[in-house]
Backbone bond lengths (Angstrom), bond angles and torsions (degrees), N, CA, C in turn:
res aa  C-N    CA-C-N  psi(-1)  N-CA   C-N-CA  omega(-1)  CA-C   N-CA-C  phi
1 X - - - 1.443 - - 1.517 111.25 -
2 X 1.306 114.85 -163.26 1.451 121.45 177.85 1.520 108.47 -111.19
3 X 1.310 116.58 121.49 1.458 122.17 -179.19 1.518 108.75 -118.43
4 X 1.325 117.23 125.20 1.456 122.96 178.62 1.526 108.27 -115.34
5 X 1.335 116.97 110.92 1.462 122.89 179.69 1.520 108.13 -113.83
6 X 1.320 116.17 122.36 1.460 121.43 -178.96 1.537 110.18 49.90
7 X 1.317 115.78 43.61 1.466 122.88 -177.27 1.524 109.21 -89.36
8 X 1.324 116.33 110.68 1.457 120.93 -173.74 1.527 113.59 -112.00
9 X 1.306 119.23 3.90 1.465 122.24 -177.82 1.510 112.32 -94.27
10 X 1.323 115.61 -163.67 1.459 123.66 174.65 1.522 108.58 -106.35
11 X 1.324 116.83 126.84 1.462 122.39 -176.24 1.526 108.19 -126.74
12 X 1.334 116.90 121.44 1.456 122.02 -178.00 1.524 110.49 -122.43
13 X 1.320 116.27 123.53 1.457 122.94 176.81 1.524 106.64 -115.52
14 X 1.328 116.12 93.57 1.458 120.70 -173.43 1.520 113.92 -99.28
15 X 1.303 118.18 -16.08 1.460 121.61 -179.35 1.517 111.31 -92.11
16 X 1.312 115.75 -155.92 1.462 121.70 177.77 1.525 108.81 -80.16
17 X 1.304 116.02 122.49 1.465 122.81 177.58 1.517 106.37 -129.78
18 X 1.322 117.96 106.97 1.458 122.32 -176.66 1.524 109.32 -114.92
19 X 1.326 116.18 122.94 1.460 122.23 177.82 1.523 107.91 -119.36
20 X 1.332 116.75 125.04 1.454 121.66 -179.87 1.516 109.20 -118.76
21 X 1.340 115.70 127.78 1.460 124.18 -177.48 1.524 112.82 51.43
22 X 1.296 114.60 39.56 1.457 123.42 172.85 1.521 105.68 -156.72
23 X 1.316 118.35 -170.29 1.455 118.40 -178.08 1.502 112.66 -163.25
24 X 1.334 114.73 -160.00 1.453 123.50 179.03 1.516 107.96 -110.37
25 X 1.338 116.25 126.12 1.453 122.06 176.29 1.517 109.89 -120.34
26 X 1.325 116.75 127.95 1.458 122.30 179.62 1.525 106.97 -125.79
27 X 1.346 117.35 117.90 1.465 119.14 -174.01 1.522 112.06 -156.06
28 X 1.320 114.88 -170.08 1.467 124.18 176.03 1.518 112.83 55.92
29 X 1.334 116.09 46.83 1.447 120.74 175.89 1.507 114.95 73.58
30 X 1.314 118.72 27.23 1.467 121.46 178.33 1.526 109.72 -63.70
31 X 1.333 115.51 126.82 1.457 121.58 -177.38 1.527 111.97 -122.61
32 X 1.311 117.79 14.35 1.462 121.94 -174.98 1.513 113.29 -83.71
33 X 1.329 114.10 -173.18 1.458 122.93 176.49 1.521 107.97 -116.75
34 X 1.325 116.32 122.76 1.457 122.25 -177.89 1.518 109.20 -119.61
35 X 1.327 116.16 130.09 1.460 121.25 179.64 1.521 109.09 -127.40
36 X 1.329 115.58 127.85 1.458 122.73 178.19 1.525 106.95 -120.34
37 X 1.339 117.44 119.82 1.457 122.92 -176.63 1.516 113.30 -76.34
38 X 1.316 115.66 -174.58 1.461 122.08 -177.82 1.525 112.82 -66.61
39 X 1.322 118.24 -14.44 1.464 121.75 177.79 1.517 113.55 -82.97
40 X 1.331 117.70 0.11 1.469 120.92 178.38 1.520 110.03 -79.77
41 X 1.332 115.27 140.51 1.457 120.53 179.80 1.522 109.18 -149.87
42 X 1.328 115.45 128.33 1.459 121.11 176.05 1.523 107.45 -122.54
43 X 1.346 116.22 126.32 1.458 122.43 175.93 1.519 106.91 -123.16
44 X 1.332 116.50 114.12 1.459 120.17 -174.30 1.516 111.45 -129.80
45 X 1.310 114.62 139.67 1.452 121.40 177.29 1.516 111.58 -96.99
46 X 1.320 115.65 -157.83 1.465 122.96 -175.66 1.526 111.92 -56.69
47 X 1.322 114.23 139.56 1.465 124.51 173.77 1.525 114.67 63.13
48 X 1.321 118.32 15.89 1.462 123.45 173.86 1.523 107.13 -108.75
49 X 1.335 117.79 130.07 1.464 122.03 176.34 1.530 107.42 -97.04
50 X 1.337 119.06 108.46 1.460 121.05 -176.85 1.529 114.05 -64.48
51 X 1.345 117.62 -33.44 1.466 120.59 -179.95 1.522 108.29 -139.03
52 X 1.355 116.03 114.65 1.457 121.36 -177.98 1.525 109.09 -129.15
53 X 1.320 116.74 119.25 1.464 122.97 178.74 1.514 107.82 -119.42
54 X 1.342 116.83 118.15 1.457 121.75 -174.90 1.529 109.81 -123.10
55 X 1.342 116.52 103.42 1.460 122.52 176.78 1.516 113.06 72.03
56 X 1.329 115.34 -167.37 1.455 121.46 178.63 1.517 112.86 74.52
57 X 1.327 114.75 -169.22 1.468 121.27 -179.81 1.530 111.10 -131.85
58 X 1.311 117.61 27.38 1.469 121.70 -176.77 1.526 111.40 -58.54
59 X 1.326 114.85 143.72 1.459 122.91 171.34 1.524 106.60 -105.05
60 X 1.338 115.83 127.21 1.465 120.32 -175.65 1.524 109.35 -130.09
61 X 1.328 115.49 132.52 1.464 121.35 169.59 1.520 106.40 -121.91
62 X 1.325 115.94 118.26 1.459 122.12 -178.25 1.528 107.57 -119.02
63 X 1.343 117.49 116.05 1.462 121.83 -176.89 1.521 113.41 -110.20
64 X 1.313 118.12 5.43 1.460 122.05 -177.97 1.510 112.89 -92.42
65 X 1.325 115.23 -161.68 1.464 122.97 -178.51 1.528 110.45 -105.84
66 X 1.333 115.69 146.94 1.457 122.66 171.71 1.526 106.71 -130.07
67 X 1.341 115.99 124.95 1.459 121.52 175.68 1.522 107.38 -121.63
68 X 1.329 116.99 123.31 1.467 122.25 -177.22 1.513 109.00 -128.87
69 X 1.349 116.84 128.06 1.459 121.92 174.51 1.522 108.59 -126.50
70 X 1.324 116.48 151.07 1.457 121.04 175.38 1.518 113.70 83.31
71 X 1.327 115.14 -175.24 1.463 123.00 -174.56 1.518 112.90 -63.00
72 X 1.315 115.31 156.92 1.457 122.24 176.44 1.521 112.12 105.24
73 X 1.320 115.29 168.80 1.462 122.29 -179.23 1.527 110.02 -79.45
74 X 1.322 116.29 146.48 1.463 120.96 175.58 1.521 110.03 -90.40
75 X 1.314 116.06 -49.85 1.467 122.02 175.96 1.515 106.39 -130.87
76 X 1.346 115.43 126.78 1.461 119.95 -178.70 1.522 108.55 -130.75
77 X 1.328 115.38 124.65 1.455 122.47 173.82 1.516 105.92 -121.13
78 X 1.343 115.89 127.24 1.463 119.77 -173.44 1.527 110.99 -150.66
79 X 1.309 116.01 178.04 1.457 121.92 168.79 1.513 115.69 74.40
80 X 1.346 118.18 24.92 1.453 120.29 177.24 1.511 114.17 75.54
81 X 1.334 117.75 30.15 1.471 119.75 175.44 1.528 106.94 -50.40
82 X 1.335 116.87 122.47 1.462 120.84 -165.25 1.526 115.25 -99.89
83 X 1.295 120.38 -84.02 1.460 119.88 -163.40 1.523 116.27 -104.85
84 X 1.284 120.93 -15.89 1.467 121.35 -178.25 1.513 111.81 -74.03
85 X 1.311 117.55 136.99 1.470 122.81 -179.89 1.528 108.95 -82.76
86 X 1.332 116.39 135.59 1.461 122.23 177.19 1.528 107.81 -114.27
87 X 1.339 115.76 121.64 1.460 120.34 -177.51 1.519 109.97 -127.01
88 X 1.324 115.24 122.85 1.456 121.76 169.96 1.523 103.75 -95.53
89 X 1.315 115.32 101.12 1.450 122.68 -161.80 1.527 113.71 -78.88
90 X 1.299 119.36 -86.14 1.466 121.51 -169.41 1.513 113.53 -112.18
91 X 1.299 118.34 -7.79 1.457 121.56 -175.02 1.514 113.13 -76.42
92 X 1.328 114.62 -177.95 1.457 122.20 178.69 1.515 108.95 -111.89
93 X 1.325 115.74 130.48 1.456 122.55 173.37 1.520 106.05 -109.83
94 X 1.333 116.61 118.63 1.452 121.50 -177.99 1.524 108.93 -125.07
95 X 1.330 116.30 118.84 1.465 121.64 -176.98 1.521 108.72 -124.35
96 X 1.328 116.22 124.25 1.452 121.78 175.25 1.520 107.14 -121.24
97 X 1.331 116.19 112.85 1.459 121.16 -175.70 1.514 110.60 82.37
98 X 1.300 116.29 -170.62 1.459 119.84 179.35 1.514 112.65 70.23
99 X 1.341 115.86 -157.50 1.453 121.00 -172.22 1.521 114.70 -110.34
100 X 1.275 120.12 1.10 1.455 121.41 176.00 1.513 113.59 70.28
101 X 1.337 116.50 -133.25 1.456 123.37 -174.83 1.524 109.59 -101.24
102 X 1.324 116.58 119.46 1.461 122.28 -175.05 1.532 110.28 -118.19
103 X 1.330 116.59 120.95 1.462 122.16 179.09 1.523 108.12 -120.52
104 X 1.333 116.72 105.55 1.454 124.27 -176.15 1.532 108.22 -114.60
105 X 1.330 116.93 105.12 1.464 122.17 -176.08 1.529 110.18 57.52
106 X 1.327 114.96 50.10 1.467 123.15 179.51 1.528 107.62 -98.13
107 X 1.321 116.97 116.47 1.459 120.94 -167.09 1.523 115.04 -117.55
108 X 1.314 119.30 15.70 1.459 121.50 -178.01 1.527 109.65 -113.36
109 X 1.322 117.80 -147.56 1.464 122.74 177.52 1.525 108.95 -114.12
110 X 1.341 115.63 135.20 1.458 122.55 -175.90 1.528 108.18 -131.45
111 X 1.325 115.94 120.50 1.459 121.36 -175.40 1.521 110.38 -121.06
112 X 1.307 115.65 126.92 1.459 122.21 175.86 1.528 106.55 -112.52
113 X 1.335 115.94 91.30 1.460 122.05 -173.63 1.524 113.34 -91.59
114 X 1.316 118.32 -23.31 1.460 122.57 -178.37 1.517 110.84 -86.11
115 X 1.328 115.71 -152.59 1.461 122.27 177.82 1.518 109.05 -94.85
116 X 1.322 116.48 124.14 1.465 122.43 178.57 1.521 107.78 -123.97
117 X 1.339 116.48 117.05 1.458 121.91 -177.84 1.525 108.76 -121.52
118 X 1.331 115.99 116.48 1.464 122.21 178.44 1.520 106.98 -114.48
119 X 1.358 116.99 124.65 1.449 119.84 -171.11 1.523 110.92 -144.43
120 X 1.334 116.38 126.04 1.453 122.33 172.57 1.508 113.78 73.56
121 X 1.331 116.06 -179.51 1.458 120.39 -175.02 1.513 108.80 53.30
122 X 1.320 117.42 -140.17 1.459 120.47 172.30 1.527 109.34 -109.48
123 X 1.334 116.30 30.71 1.461 121.68 -179.52 1.525 108.71 -66.11
124 X 1.331 115.41 105.68 1.456 121.54 -174.47 1.521 108.82 -151.76
125 X 1.329 116.09 -173.74 1.454 122.49 174.09 1.518 107.34 -109.60
126 X 1.342 116.34 122.50 1.463 122.19 178.00 1.520 109.13 -125.63
127 X 1.342 116.42 119.74 1.464 123.13 177.92 1.523 105.54 -120.30
128 X 1.353 116.79 114.41 1.464 118.47 -170.99 1.521 112.41 -151.08
129 X 1.329 115.41 -179.72 1.458 125.01 174.94 1.534 112.55 58.10
130 X 1.337 115.71 49.65 1.453 119.95 174.80 1.511 115.23 76.41
131 X 1.323 119.13 19.89 1.463 120.78 178.13 1.530 109.54 -60.49
132 X 1.316 115.28 122.33 1.462 121.16 -177.91 1.520 111.22 -113.48
133 X 1.307 117.41 17.13 1.456 121.60 -176.54 1.509 113.27 -79.64
134 X 1.323 114.02 176.00 1.457 122.46 174.65 1.527 107.85 -107.15
135 X 1.318 116.05 125.45 1.461 121.89 -173.51 1.533 108.83 -120.22
136 X 1.333 116.33 128.58 1.461 120.97 178.14 1.526 108.93 -130.28
137 X 1.327 115.13 126.24 1.462 122.40 179.82 1.528 108.19 -119.92
138 X 1.339 117.38 128.55 1.461 122.11 -176.40 1.530 111.79 -70.61
139 X 1.324 115.26 171.84 1.463 121.78 175.58 1.524 111.13 -65.35
140 X 1.327 118.02 -14.66 1.468 122.75 178.53 1.521 112.12 -91.60
141 X 1.326 116.58 25.13 1.464 122.31 177.39 1.519 108.62 -106.51
142 X 1.341 116.22 134.36 1.465 119.08 176.86 1.527 109.98 -142.51
143 X 1.337 114.03 141.81 1.459 122.22 171.86 1.521 105.53 -121.80
144 X 1.347 115.99 122.96 1.463 120.97 -174.95 1.522 110.30 -128.34
145 X 1.310 116.12 121.26 1.465 124.92 171.41 1.534 116.54 51.60
146 X 1.328 118.78 51.23 1.461 118.11 172.80 1.529 109.80 -71.89
147 X 1.316 117.06 156.52 1.464 120.09 179.23 1.523 111.86 -72.76
148 X 1.327 117.87 -23.83 1.462 122.03 177.17 1.521 109.83 -112.29
149 X 1.320 115.69 -147.16 1.456 121.99 179.97 1.526 110.71 -73.18
150 X 1.335 117.64 136.58 1.464 121.94 -176.47 1.527 112.13 -74.34
151 X 1.331 117.50 -40.10 1.464 121.38 -177.94 1.522 107.13 -141.54
152 X 1.350 115.90 111.89 1.470 120.62 -174.27 1.518 110.07 -123.98
153 X 1.330 115.42 131.79 1.461 122.51 172.46 1.519 106.45 -124.66
154 X 1.337 117.19 123.56 1.457 121.86 -178.41 1.532 108.29 -130.59
155 X 1.334 116.22 97.38 1.458 121.51 -179.83 1.518 111.19 84.95
156 X 1.322 115.43 174.99 1.457 120.77 179.06 1.516 111.98 92.00
157 X 1.308 115.51 170.66 1.459 119.87 -178.82 1.523 111.48 -140.52
158 X 1.292 116.97 36.19 1.464 121.60 -179.90 1.519 112.09 -79.31
159 X 1.310 115.26 176.21 1.457 122.79 174.69 1.524 107.32 -106.12
160 X 1.321 116.00 126.94 1.466 120.71 -175.88 1.522 108.79 -122.48
161 X 1.339 115.79 126.70 1.461 121.84 175.72 1.524 107.23 -123.33
162 X 1.324 115.61 114.63 1.467 121.44 -179.37 1.526 108.06 -117.86
163 X 1.327 116.65 111.00 1.465 122.09 -177.39 1.529 112.81 -101.23
164 X 1.327 117.47 -0.10 1.457 121.68 -174.23 1.511 113.31 -89.48
165 X 1.342 115.34 -160.22 1.463 121.83 -179.99 1.519 110.27 -114.00
166 X 1.325 114.48 149.61 1.458 122.80 174.93 1.519 107.13 -129.75
167 X 1.339 117.76 132.52 1.460 119.63 175.65 1.521 109.00 -146.00
168 X 1.333 113.59 148.47 1.463 119.21 -175.85 1.519 108.08 -154.85
169 X 1.343 115.94 130.78 1.454 119.15 177.30 1.526 112.09 -111.24
170 X 1.333 118.66 -19.37 1.463 120.06 179.99 1.522 110.00 -77.12
171 X 1.324 115.58 158.20 1.458 120.50 -177.93 1.520 112.78 -90.80
172 X 1.320 118.95 -8.63 1.461 120.34 179.02 1.517 109.47 -85.20
173 X 1.315 116.17 136.91 1.460 121.04 179.92 1.519 111.58 72.99
174 X 1.306 115.09 163.95 1.460 121.21 -178.35 1.528 109.72 -98.76
175 X 1.307 115.47 164.01 1.454 119.83 172.19 1.524 108.93 -70.11
176 X 1.346 117.22 -50.35 1.463 123.32 178.19 1.512 107.87 -132.32
177 X 1.335 116.63 134.68 1.467 121.32 177.84 1.527 108.08 -137.23
178 X 1.339 116.11 107.72 1.466 121.33 178.91 1.515 108.15 -118.12
């Protein structure tokens, strides 16, 4: 995959970038600007995190596709990621099973402007552990039948705008838990 450690420059991936059973990792105080065009594609199976951002202030614009199946997180932001804006622009994020979108002490702005489909398993949106960021999800966002709670916020003082749909037929977990 692509690993960015203490990456403070400008990185542009405008051509075809295909990652299979691996992903993008940004960590160790990375403060750069990363741009991934519409030719980016990540396909990950069980226990692979396609997009992992840990700390730093990186600004990321991702316009490609992410497909995640099986156990594990699909998108994980953690470690006090502070001021860089993260935007999933025009691509499609499709998660079947696993844990969906995980924000653990995520303190910046996160925008899901494309199509985001979370389905089955525990594929849901979880914002927790003091996340103080601003979260925006487009009308093209859906969470369908997760095994746990579909949309959970636990602590933090961010601003959350969810324009999509949430549905749940199982009796375990809540539809929304704030």
